[in-house]
C-alpha positions as CSV (number, residue, x, y, z in Angstrom):
1,M,-3.0,-21.6,12.1
2,Y,-3.4,-17.9,12.5
3,V,-0.1,-17.0,14.1
4,L,2.2,-15.3,11.6
5,I,0.8,-15.7,8.1
6,P,-2.1,-13.2,8.5
7,E,0.2,-10.6,9.9
8,I,2.6,-10.9,6.9
9,F,-0.4,-10.9,4.5
10,T,-1.8,-7.8,6.2
11,W,1.6,-6.1,6.0
12,I,1.9,-6.8,2.3
13,L,-1.6,-5.3,1.8
14,M,-0.6,-2.3,3.8
15,I,2.3,-1.6,1.4
16,L,-0.2,-1.3,-1.4
17,Q,-2.8,0.7,0.5
18,I,-0.6,3.0,2.5
19,Y,2.3,3.6,0.2
20,I,1.9,2.6,-3.4
21,L,-1.7,3.6,-4.2
22,P,-1.4,7.0,-2.4
23,L,1.8,7.7,-4.3
24,R,0.1,6.9,-7.6
25,K,-3.0,9.0,-6.8
26,A,-1.4,12.0,-5.1
27,E,-2.4,15.4,-6.5
28,P,-0.2,17.2,-6.8
29,P,2.3,14.3,-7.3
30,I,4.6,13.5,-4.4
31,I,7.1,12.1,-6.8
32,P,7.2,13.4,-10.4
33,P,5.2,11.2,-12.7
34,D,8.2,10.6,-15.0
35,R,10.1,9.0,-12.1
36,L,7.2,7.3,-10.1
37,D,7.0,3.9,-11.8
38,Q,10.8,3.4,-11.6
39,F,10.8,4.5,-7.9
40,I,8.0,2.1,-7.0
41,E,9.8,-0.7,-8.9
42,D,13.1,0.1,-7.1
43,V,11.6,0.3,-3.7
44,F,8.9,-2.3,-3.7
45,H,10.4,-4.5,-6.4
46,N,8.5,-7.8,-6.6
47,Y,6.1,-7.2,-3.6
48,G,3.2,-8.3,-5.9
49,Q,4.8,-11.7,-6.4
50,V,5.4,-12.0,-2.7
51,Y,1.8,-11.0,-2.0
52,E,0.5,-13.6,-4.4
53,F,2.5,-16.4,-2.8
54,H,1.2,-15.4,0.7
55,K,-2.3,-15.1,-0.7
56,K,-2.1,-18.6,-2.1
57,L,-0.8,-20.0,1.2
58,V,-3.6,-18.3,3.2
59,D,-6.2,-19.6,0.7
60,E,-4.7,-23.2,1.1
61,L,-4.7,-22.9,4.9
62,H,-8.4,-21.8,4.8
63,E,-9.2,-24.7,2.5
64,I,-7.5,-27.2,4.9
65,Q,-9.4,-25.6,7.8
66,R,-12.8,-25.9,6.0
67,E,-12.1,-29.5,5.0
68,Q,-10.6,-30.8,8.2
69,H,-12.4,-28.8,10.9
70,P,-12.6,-29.3,13.9
71,R,-9.5,-31.5,13.9
72,I,-6.8,-30.4,11.5
73,N,-4.5,-33.3,10.7
74,S,-1.7,-31.5,9.1
75,I,-0.7,-28.3,7.3
76,T,2.7,-29.7,6.4
77,A,2.0,-30.0,2.7
78,A,0.8,-26.4,2.4
79,I,3.8,-25.0,4.4
80,F,6.3,-27.2,2.5
81,D,4.8,-26.1,-0.9
82,A,5.0,-22.5,0.3
83,A,8.6,-22.8,1.4
84,L,9.7,-24.3,-1.9
85,N,7.8,-21.8,-4.0
86,F,8.5,-18.6,-1.9
87,R,12.2,-19.1,-2.2
88,D,12.7,-17.6,-5.6
89,A,10.5,-14.6,-4.8
90,Y,12.3,-13.9,-1.6
91,M,15.7,-14.5,-3.2
92,E,14.8,-11.7,-5.6
93,Y,13.3,-9.5,-2.9
94,I,16.0,-9.6,-0.3
95,P,19.0,-8.4,-2.4
96,N,16.9,-5.5,-3.5
97,Y,16.6,-4.2,0.1
98,P,19.8,-2.0,-0.1
99,I,18.6,-0.5,-3.4
100,A,15.2,0.3,-1.8
101,A,16.8,1.8,1.3
102,Y,19.0,4.0,-0.8
103,R,16.2,5.2,-3.0
104,I,14.0,6.0,0.0
105,D,16.8,7.9,1.8
106,D,17.7,9.8,-1.4
107,E,14.1,10.8,-2.1
108,M,13.5,11.8,1.5
109,A,16.7,14.0,1.4
110,N,15.7,15.7,-1.8
111,N,11.9,15.8,-1.8
112,L,10.2,17.4,1.2
113,A,6.8,16.2,0.0
114,F,8.0,12.6,0.0
115,K,9.6,13.0,3.5
116,T,6.3,14.3,4.8
117,F,4.4,11.5,3.1
118,V,6.6,8.9,4.7
119,D,6.4,10.5,8.2
120,V,2.6,10.7,8.0
121,S,2.4,7.1,6.8
122,R,4.7,5.9,9.6
123,L,2.4,7.7,12.2
124,Y,-0.7,6.1,10.6
125,I,0.9,2.6,10.7
126,S,2.1,3.0,14.3
127,F,-1.5,3.9,15.4
128,Q,-3.1,1.1,13.3
129,C,-0.6,-1.6,14.3
130,S,0.8,-0.6,17.7
131,S,1.1,-4.3,18.8
132,F,2.8,-5.2,15.5
133,V,6.6,-5.1,14.9
134,L,7.0,-3.6,11.5
135,T,10.4,-4.4,10.0
136,A,9.4,-5.9,6.6
137,S,10.0,-2.7,4.6
138,P,12.8,-0.2,4.4
139,L,10.1,2.5,4.6
140,L,9.7,1.8,8.3
């Protein structure tokens, strides 16, 4: 049960902890405050919705594990429900990728503080997740 789902869930949490919160809390601001909310919306789009779907799936899998341990009969219902419900969130997230990539490239080209922030964040992630292939975000 713990093959891919926790890694995706961890990655989604890392987006919040390594990118979004530090961008919001930075003093002096890395991105001017009048542009920050739109930048986060353009780059991370509906990551919160994707996070909630994954959180729900992980919670359901834990519940199945608690109820059926030591022999789990099936996780099909939870996976099927997730596949049906994730679709809309991912169908919204995926087409936003080129917009996110453009906004990141543009900000890095025109904002040295942001480029430095991304470079440092990439190093942090590579040290924290060296066995983890990180391709889920255009920031990486």
